[in-house]
C-alpha positions in Angstrom: -5.7 -3.2 15.9 -7.8 -5.8 14.2 -7.1 -9.4 15.1 -8.3 -10.3 11.6 -5.7 -8.1 10.0 -2.9 -9.8 12.0 -4.3 -13.2 11.2 -4.4 -12.5 7.5 -0.9 -11.1 7.5 0.4 -14.1 9.5 -1.2 -16.5 7.0 0.2 -14.8 4.0 3.7 -14.7 5.5 3.5 -18.4 6.5 2.4 -19.3 3.0 5.5 -17.5 1.7 7.7 -19.4 4.2 8.2 -16.5 6.6 7.1 -15.9 10.1 5.1 -12.9 11.5 7.8 -11.4 13.6 7.5 -8.5 16.1 9.0 -6.1 13.6 6.7 -7.1 10.7 3.7 -6.8 13.0 4.8 -3.3 14.0 5.1 -2.3 10.4 1.7 -3.6 9.6 0.2 -1.8 12.6 1.8 1.5 11.6 0.6 1.2 8.0 -2.9 0.3 9.2 -3.0 3.3 11.6 -1.6 5.8 9.2 -4.4 5.6 6.7 -2.2 6.7 3.8 1.0 5.4 2.1 4.2 6.1 4.1 7.8 6.2 3.3 10.0 3.9 5.4 11.4 6.9 7.2 7.8 7.9 8.1 7.2 4.3 9.3 10.2 4.7 11.6 9.0 8.1 12.8 5.4 6.9 13.3 6.3 3.7 15.3 5.6 4.6 18.9 8.1 2.4 20.7 11.0 3.1 18.3 12.0 -0.5 18.6 12.5 -0.8 14.9 15.9 -0.5 13.4 16.2 1.2 10.0 17.8 -1.9 8.4 15.1 -4.1 9.8 12.3 -1.9 8.5 13.8 -1.9 4.9 14.3 -5.7 4.9 10.9 -6.5 6.5 9.0 -4.1 4.2 10.4 -5.9 1.2 9.4 -9.3 2.6 5.9 -8.0 3.4 5.6 -6.9 -0.2 6.8 -10.4 -1.4 4.2 -12.0 0.8 1.3 -9.8 -0.5 0.7 -8.1 2.8 2.1 -4.7 1.7 2.1 -2.8 -1.6 5.0 -0.6 -2.7 4.1 2.6 -4.5 6.5 4.8 -6.4 6.2 8.5 -5.7 7.4 11.5 -7.6 10.5 12.1 -5.5 12.3 8.7 -5.8 11.0 7.5 -2.5 8.9 4.4 -2.4 5.9 4.5 -0.2 4.2 1.5 1.4 0.6 0.7 2.3 -1.3 -2.4 3.1 -2.3 -4.4 0.0 -5.7 -3.6 -1.6 -6.9 -7.1 -0.8 -6.6 -6.1 2.8 -7.7 -2.5 2.9 -10.0 -2.4 -0.1 -9.7 -1.0 -3.6 -8.8 2.7 -3.9 -6.8 5.2 -5.9 -4.1 7.7 -5.2 -3.3 11.4 -5.6 0.5 11.8 -6.0 2.1 15.2 -5.3 4.7 15.9 -8.0 6.6 18.2 -5.7 6.9 16.4 -2.3 5.9 12.9 -3.4 3.2 12.6 -0.8 0.5 10.1 -1.7 -3.1 10.4 -0.5 -5.8 7.7 -0.9 -9.2 8.4 -2.5 -12.1 6.5 -3.7 -14.2 7.1 -6.8 -17.9 6.8 -7.2 -19.4 3.3 -7.8 -20.6 4.3 -11.3 -16.9 5.2 -12.2 -15.6 1.8 -11.0 -18.4 0.1 -13.0 -17.3 1.9 -16.2 -13.6 0.9 -15.6 -14.7 -2.8 -15.1 -16.6 -2.6 -18.4 -13.5 -1.3 -20.1 -11.5 -4.2 -18.5 -14.2 -6.7 -19.8 -13.9 -5.2 -23.3 -10.2 -5.6 -23.3 -10.5 -9.2 -22.1 -12.8 -9.9 -25.1 -10.0 -8.6 -27.3 -7.5 -11.1 -25.8 -5.9 -8.9 -23.1 -5.4 -10.4 -19.6 -6.4 -7.6 -17.3 -5.2 -8.1 -13.7 -6.6 -4.9 -12.2 -6.4 -1.2 -12.4 -5.1 1.8 -10.6 -5.9 5.5 -11.0 -3.2 8.0 -9.9 -4.1 11.6 -10.1 -1.0 13.8 -10.1 -0.5 17.4 -9.1 0.4 19.5 -6.1 -0.9 18.8 -2.6 -2.2 21.5 -0.4 1.2 22.0 1.2 3.0 22.5 -2.2 0.4 24.5 -4.1 
């Protein structure tokens, strides 16, 4: 696991008045290794040492979101999923399965992102304060189709 990732997470937590505990570090490691957004149950299942208590994972995930280390995503089945924040893993978009709620990351071509940025600039000229964008494609994953 990247030392840089842990240093960044530690700094963000410290700035929010929190410490980078063993449980928080384990959650960050699981999300980094997974490569896709996970439910908290999946975080618990993925964590190799099983040292994480369910209540601890829920509390720590919320605090990691507050500190800007983790991002919460709503999926189609009333389960939140979590991933490292875009500022850490890079800008990307999501495919959301409307049946099982699974979320997979994908990137769009550079020309598409440039078009979106131009739209954002046009909106800013009209007085809107654009703070970013997301693109969620919805449908059925390969398991549900």
